[in-house]
C-alpha positions as a Markdown table, in Angstrom:
| # | Residue | x | y | z |
|---|---|---|---|---|
| 1 | Met | 23.0 | -48.1 | -40.4 |
| 2 | Ile | 21.9 | -48.5 | -36.7 |
| 3 | Ser | 22.1 | -52.0 | -35.4 |
| 4 | Lys | 19.2 | -53.7 | -33.6 |
| 5 | Ile | 21.1 | -53.6 | -30.3 |
| 6 | Asn | 22.0 | -49.9 | -30.7 |
| 7 | Phe | 18.4 | -49.0 | -31.7 |
| 8 | Lys | 17.1 | -50.8 | -28.6 |
| 9 | Ser | 19.6 | -48.9 | -26.4 |
| 10 | Ile | 18.5 | -45.6 | -27.9 |
| 11 | Val | 14.8 | -46.4 | -27.3 |
| 12 | Leu | 15.5 | -47.5 | -23.7 |
| 13 | Thr | 17.6 | -44.4 | -23.0 |
| 14 | Phe | 14.9 | -42.2 | -24.5 |
| 15 | Ile | 12.2 | -43.8 | -22.3 |
| 16 | Phe | 14.4 | -43.6 | -19.2 |
| 17 | Thr | 15.1 | -39.9 | -19.9 |
| 18 | Leu | 11.4 | -39.1 | -20.3 |
| 19 | Phe | 10.6 | -41.0 | -17.1 |
| 20 | Ser | 13.4 | -39.3 | -15.1 |
| 21 | Ser | 12.4 | -35.9 | -16.4 |
| 22 | His | 8.8 | -36.5 | -15.4 |
| 23 | Leu | 9.9 | -37.7 | -12.0 |
| 24 | Ile | 12.1 | -34.7 | -11.4 |
| 25 | Asn | 9.4 | -32.2 | -12.5 |
| 26 | Ser | 6.9 | -34.0 | -10.3 |
| 27 | Gln | 9.2 | -33.7 | -7.3 |
| 28 | Ser | 10.0 | -30.1 | -8.1 |
| 29 | Asn | 6.3 | -29.2 | -8.3 |
| 30 | Thr | 5.6 | -31.0 | -5.0 |
| 31 | Asp | 8.5 | -29.1 | -3.4 |
| 32 | Asn | 7.3 | -25.8 | -4.7 |
| 33 | Gln | 3.8 | -26.4 | -3.5 |
| 34 | Asn | 5.1 | -27.3 | 0.0 |
| 35 | Leu | 7.3 | -24.2 | 0.0 |
| 36 | Glu | 4.4 | -22.0 | -1.0 |
| 37 | Thr | 2.2 | -23.5 | 1.7 |
| 38 | Thr | 4.9 | -22.9 | 4.3 |
| 39 | Ile | 5.7 | -19.3 | 3.3 |
| 40 | Leu | 2.1 | -18.3 | 3.0 |
| 41 | Lys | 1.4 | -19.6 | 6.5 |
| 42 | Leu | 4.3 | -17.7 | 7.9 |
| 43 | Asp | 3.4 | -14.6 | 6.0 |
| 44 | Asn | -0.2 | -14.7 | 7.4 |
| 45 | Glu | 1.1 | -15.3 | 11.0 |
| 46 | Phe | 3.5 | -12.4 | 10.7 |
| 47 | Trp | 0.9 | -9.9 | 9.4 |
| 48 | Glu | -1.5 | -11.0 | 12.1 |
| 49 | Ser | 1.1 | -10.1 | 14.7 |
| 50 | Tyr | 1.6 | -6.7 | 12.9 |
| 51 | Asn | -2.1 | -5.9 | 12.9 |
| 52 | Thr | -2.6 | -6.8 | 16.5 |
| 53 | Cys | 0.7 | -5.4 | 17.8 |
| 54 | Asp | 1.7 | -8.7 | 19.3 |
| 55 | Leu | 5.3 | -7.6 | 19.7 |
| 56 | Asp | 6.6 | -10.8 | 21.3 |
| 57 | Lys | 5.3 | -12.8 | 18.4 |
| 58 | Phe | 6.4 | -10.1 | 15.9 |
| 59 | Arg | 10.1 | -10.2 | 16.8 |
| 60 | Thr | 10.3 | -14.0 | 16.3 |
| 61 | Phe | 10.0 | -13.7 | 12.5 |
| 62 | Phe | 13.4 | -11.9 | 12.1 |
| 63 | Ile | 17.1 | -12.6 | 12.4 |
| 64 | Glu | 19.1 | -10.3 | 14.7 |
| 65 | Asp | 20.9 | -8.5 | 11.8 |
| 66 | Phe | 17.7 | -8.0 | 9.9 |
| 67 | Glu | 17.5 | -5.1 | 7.4 |
| 68 | Phe | 14.3 | -3.2 | 6.4 |
| 69 | Tyr | 14.4 | -1.0 | 3.3 |
| 70 | His | 11.5 | 1.5 | 3.0 |
| 71 | Asp | 11.2 | 3.8 | 0.0 |
| 72 | Lys | 10.2 | 6.7 | 2.3 |
| 73 | Gly | 11.8 | 5.8 | 5.6 |
| 74 | Gly | 15.1 | 4.6 | 4.2 |
| 75 | Leu | 17.1 | 1.7 | 5.8 |
| 76 | Thr | 16.5 | 0.3 | 9.3 |
| 77 | Ser | 19.4 | -1.9 | 10.4 |
| 78 | Gly | 19.1 | -4.5 | 13.1 |
| 79 | Leu | 16.2 | -6.2 | 14.9 |
| 80 | Ser | 16.6 | -4.0 | 18.0 |
| 81 | Gln | 16.2 | -0.8 | 15.9 |
| 82 | Met | 13.3 | -2.3 | 14.1 |
| 83 | Met | 11.5 | -3.2 | 17.3 |
| 84 | Lys | 12.1 | 0.2 | 18.8 |
| 85 | Ser | 10.6 | 1.8 | 15.7 |
| 86 | Val | 7.5 | -0.5 | 15.9 |
| 87 | Glu | 7.0 | 0.0 | 19.6 |
| 88 | Thr | 7.0 | 3.8 | 19.4 |
| 89 | Gly | 5.5 | 4.2 | 15.9 |
| 90 | Leu | 3.1 | 1.5 | 14.7 |
| 91 | Cys | 2.2 | 0.3 | 18.2 |
| 92 | Gly | 2.6 | 3.6 | 20.1 |
| 93 | Thr | -0.3 | 4.3 | 22.4 |
| 94 | Lys | -0.9 | 7.8 | 21.1 |
| 95 | Asn | -0.7 | 6.9 | 17.4 |
| 96 | Pro | -3.5 | 6.0 | 15.1 |
| 97 | Arg | -4.0 | 2.2 | 14.7 |
| 98 | Val | -2.8 | 0.8 | 11.4 |
| 99 | Arg | -4.1 | -2.4 | 9.8 |
| 100 | Arg | -2.5 | -4.1 | 6.8 |
| 101 | Glu | -4.4 | -6.2 | 4.2 |
| 102 | Val | -3.0 | -8.1 | 1.3 |
| 103 | Val | -4.3 | -7.4 | -2.2 |
| 104 | Glu | -5.9 | -10.7 | -3.1 |
| 105 | Gly | -4.3 | -12.5 | -6.1 |
| 106 | Ser | -1.1 | -10.3 | -6.0 |
| 107 | Val | 1.2 | -12.7 | -3.9 |
| 108 | His | 3.9 | -14.8 | -5.6 |
| 109 | Ile | 6.5 | -17.0 | -4.0 |
| 110 | Tyr | 9.9 | -17.9 | -5.5 |
| 111 | Pro | 12.4 | -20.5 | -4.3 |
| 112 | Leu | 15.8 | -19.2 | -3.4 |
| 113 | Asn | 18.3 | -22.0 | -4.0 |
| 114 | Asn | 20.3 | -23.1 | -0.9 |
| 115 | Tyr | 18.8 | -20.3 | 1.1 |
| 116 | Gly | 15.0 | -20.1 | 1.4 |
| 117 | Ala | 12.4 | -18.1 | -0.5 |
| 118 | Ile | 11.2 | -14.7 | -1.7 |
| 119 | Ile | 7.7 | -13.6 | -1.4 |
| 120 | Asn | 6.3 | -10.6 | -3.4 |
| 121 | Gly | 3.0 | -8.9 | -3.5 |
| 122 | Asn | 0.9 | -5.8 | -3.0 |
| 123 | His | -0.9 | -4.6 | 0.1 |
| 124 | Lys | -3.0 | -1.8 | 1.4 |
| 125 | Phe | -3.0 | 0.0 | 4.7 |
| 126 | Phe | -6.0 | 1.2 | 6.8 |
| 127 | Val | -5.8 | 3.8 | 9.5 |
| 128 | Thr | -8.2 | 4.3 | 12.4 |
| 129 | Glu | -7.9 | 7.5 | 14.4 |
| 130 | Lys | -9.5 | 7.9 | 17.8 |
| 131 | Gly | -13.2 | 8.5 | 17.4 |
| 132 | Lys | -13.2 | 8.0 | 13.6 |
| 133 | Lys | -13.9 | 5.3 | 11.2 |
| 134 | Glu | -11.2 | 3.2 | 9.6 |
| 135 | Val | -9.9 | 4.7 | 6.3 |
| 136 | Leu | -7.9 | 3.2 | 3.5 |
| 137 | Thr | -4.9 | 5.5 | 3.2 |
| 138 | Glu | -2.1 | 3.8 | 1.2 |
| 139 | Ile | -1.1 | 1.0 | -1.1 |
| 140 | Ala | 2.4 | -0.4 | -1.6 |
| 141 | Lys | 4.5 | -3.4 | -2.7 |
| 142 | Phe | 6.4 | -5.7 | -0.4 |
| 143 | Thr | 9.2 | -8.2 | -0.9 |
| 144 | Pro | 10.5 | -10.2 | 2.1 |
| 145 | Val | 13.4 | -12.6 | 1.9 |
| 146 | Trp | 13.0 | -15.7 | 4.1 |
| 147 | Gln | 15.9 | -17.9 | 5.2 |
| 148 | His | 15.6 | -21.5 | 6.2 |
| 149 | Lys | 18.3 | -22.3 | 8.7 |
| 150 | Asn | 18.5 | -24.7 | 11.6 |
| 151 | Asp | 15.0 | -25.9 | 10.9 |
| 152 | Glu | 13.7 | -22.4 | 11.3 |
| 153 | Trp | 12.3 | -19.8 | 8.9 |
| 154 | Lys | 13.3 | -16.2 | 9.5 |
| 155 | Met | 13.1 | -13.0 | 7.5 |
| 156 | Thr | 16.5 | -11.6 | 6.8 |
| 157 | Arg | 15.6 | -8.6 | 4.5 |
| 158 | Val | 12.4 | -6.9 | 3.7 |
| 159 | Leu | 11.7 | -4.3 | 1.0 |
| 160 | Ser | 8.6 | -2.0 | 1.2 |
| 161 | Tyr | 8.3 | 0.3 | -1.7 |
| 162 | Asp | 6.1 | 2.1 | -4.3 |
| 163 | His | 3.9 | 3.6 | -1.5 |
| 164 | Gln | 1.1 | 5.6 | -3.0 |
| 165 | His | -2.0 | 7.3 | -1.8 |
| 166 | Ala | -4.9 | 4.9 | -2.1 |
| 167 | Pro | -7.6 | 5.9 | -4.6 |
| 168 | Gln | -10.5 | 7.6 | -2.7 |
| 169 | Asn | -14.0 | 8.8 | -3.6 |
| 170 | Thr | -14.1 | 6.2 | -6.3 |
| 171 | Asn | -17.9 | 6.1 | -6.2 |
| 172 | Lys | -18.1 | 9.8 | -7.2 |
| 173 | Lys | -18.6 | 10.8 | -10.8 |
| 174 | Glu | -16.7 | 13.7 | -12.3 |
| 175 | Ala | -18.9 | 16.6 | -13.6 |
| 176 | Ser | -17.9 | 19.0 | -16.4 |
| 177 | Leu | -18.0 | 22.7 | -15.5 |
| 178 | Thr | -17.4 | 25.8 | -17.7 |
| 179 | Asp | -14.5 | 28.2 | -17.1 |
| 180 | Asn | -16.9 | 30.9 | -15.9 |
| 181 | Ile | -18.1 | 28.6 | -13.1 |
| 182 | Leu | -14.6 | 27.6 | -12.1 |
| 183 | Met | -13.3 | 31.2 | -12.2 |
| 184 | Gln | -15.7 | 32.1 | -9.4 |
| 185 | Tyr | -13.7 | 30.0 | -6.9 |
| 186 | Ile | -10.3 | 31.4 | -7.7 |
| 187 | Gly | -8.8 | 33.5 | -4.9 |
| 188 | Thr | -7.2 | 33.6 | -1.5 |
| 189 | Tyr | -8.9 | 32.0 | 1.6 |
| 190 | Gln | -8.1 | 32.0 | 5.2 |
| 191 | Ala | -8.7 | 28.9 | 7.5 |
| 192 | Pro | -8.2 | 28.5 | 11.3 |
| 193 | Asp | -5.9 | 25.4 | 11.1 |
| 194 | Thr | -4.6 | 25.5 | 7.5 |
| 195 | Gly | -3.8 | 29.2 | 7.3 |
| 196 | Thr | -3.7 | 30.9 | 4.0 |
| 197 | Val | -5.1 | 28.9 | 1.1 |
| 198 | Thr | -5.0 | 29.8 | -2.6 |
| 199 | Val | -7.4 | 28.3 | -5.1 |
| 200 | Ser | -6.3 | 28.4 | -8.8 |
| 201 | Lys | -7.5 | 26.9 | -12.0 |
| 202 | Lys | -5.5 | 24.4 | -14.1 |
| 203 | Asp | -7.1 | 23.1 | -17.3 |
| 204 | Asn | -10.6 | 22.2 | -16.3 |
| 205 | Leu | -9.9 | 21.6 | -12.6 |
| 206 | Leu | -9.1 | 23.5 | -9.4 |
| 207 | Glu | -5.9 | 23.4 | -7.4 |
| 208 | Ile | -5.7 | 24.1 | -3.7 |
| 209 | Asn | -2.4 | 25.1 | -2.2 |
| 210 | Ala | -1.5 | 25.8 | 1.4 |
| 211 | Glu | 1.4 | 25.1 | 3.7 |
| 212 | Lys | -0.3 | 21.9 | 5.0 |
| 213 | Met | -2.3 | 21.0 | 1.9 |
| 214 | Gln | -1.8 | 20.7 | -1.9 |
| 215 | Ala | -4.4 | 19.1 | -4.0 |
| 216 | Thr | -6.1 | 18.9 | -7.3 |
| 217 | Ile | -9.8 | 18.7 | -6.8 |
| 218 | Tyr | -12.5 | 17.4 | -9.2 |
| 219 | Pro | -16.0 | 18.8 | -9.7 |
| 220 | Gln | -18.9 | 16.5 | -8.5 |
| 221 | Ser | -21.4 | 19.3 | -9.0 |
| 222 | Glu | -21.3 | 23.0 | -9.6 |
| 223 | Ser | -20.2 | 23.8 | -6.0 |
| 224 | Leu | -19.0 | 20.5 | -4.7 |
| 225 | Phe | -15.5 | 19.1 | -5.4 |
| 226 | Phe | -13.6 | 15.9 | -4.3 |
| 227 | His | -10.0 | 14.8 | -4.0 |
| 228 | Lys | -9.1 | 11.4 | -5.5 |
| 229 | Gln | -6.2 | 10.7 | -3.1 |
| 230 | Ser | -8.0 | 11.2 | 0.2 |
| 231 | Pro | -11.5 | 11.1 | 1.6 |
| 232 | Leu | -11.9 | 14.9 | 1.3 |
| 233 | Thr | -14.6 | 17.0 | -0.3 |
| 234 | Phe | -14.7 | 20.8 | -0.8 |
| 235 | Glu | -17.9 | 22.6 | -0.9 |
| 236 | Phe | -18.0 | 26.3 | -2.0 |
| 237 | Ile | -20.6 | 28.5 | -0.4 |
| 238 | Lys | -22.2 | 31.6 | -1.8 |
| 239 | Asp | -24.0 | 34.5 | -0.1 |
| 240 | Val | -27.5 | 35.9 | -1.1 |
| 241 | Asn | -25.8 | 37.9 | -3.8 |
| 242 | Asn | -24.4 | 34.7 | -5.4 |
| 243 | Lys | -20.8 | 35.6 | -4.4 |
| 244 | Val | -18.4 | 32.9 | -3.1 |
| 245 | Ile | -17.6 | 33.6 | 0.5 |
| 246 | Lys | -16.0 | 30.4 | 1.8 |
| 247 | Phe | -15.4 | 26.7 | 1.2 |
| 248 | Ile | -16.0 | 23.8 | 3.7 |
| 249 | Val | -13.7 | 20.8 | 3.9 |
| 250 | Arg | -15.2 | 17.5 | 4.9 |
| 251 | Glu | -13.4 | 14.2 | 5.6 |
| 252 | Asn | -15.6 | 11.2 | 5.3 |
| 253 | Gly | -18.5 | 13.5 | 5.6 |
| 254 | Asn | -17.4 | 15.3 | 8.8 |
| 255 | Ile | -16.4 | 19.0 | 8.7 |
| 256 | Val | -12.7 | 19.4 | 9.4 |
| 257 | Glu | -12.0 | 22.9 | 8.1 |
| 258 | Glu | -13.7 | 26.0 | 6.9 |
| 259 | Ala | -11.9 | 28.6 | 4.8 |
| 260 | Lys | -13.3 | 32.1 | 4.3 |
| 261 | Lys | -12.5 | 34.0 | 1.1 |
| 262 | Val | -10.5 | 37.1 | 1.7 |
| 263 | Lys | -9.4 | 38.1 | -1.8 |
């Protein structure tokens, strides 16, 4: 049997535990909110320097022995190597301009005990070539690790991975064509820049293969096809005898190649 004194002690202990737990959780939530605000601000500032090629600002976000892991480019070790790559690549005067944009709602921030924080999310990249409109080209995932040391936040490691061609021509509806129609386009073509191009049929689609190009294309109409991973369309042209003589390649509506059928 529990005495009145023991019972009172148990009740007080229970109340104190609840109060302490609530206080700790409240403090933890506040800390997490402050951390999220800080990291998001830093992340936005960093990508602004990336998009504008503000190299002086860009370099301030990293430690000297920074490491960058890229699923296609591999490992870049050291800040000096990273800056050299950015100066000659991303911000090179002869290269197309690249703009990065975060995928809204994809970003998450996680505390890293006694170190800093991890931020994770998805982003997309737009490319602008000289004289052309900006085009969405790629989507990927990113995971930077931020270190809080000496009252400064710096990135120590960054992972950039799962790079994929961005979906294109999403406003186009796929048509259904008979095998007889598709068979008209099968053959060998010759193009000034691309060279020899072969068109074959796979299931209910056409495949285009060349040294510089490999693509599955989808019918939009009887003679017009589109590529889902790039802003390219392929229009097959017939002569007065209803015989296929060539196809025209357009990028964002502009003619970029013309391939004549040779076989």
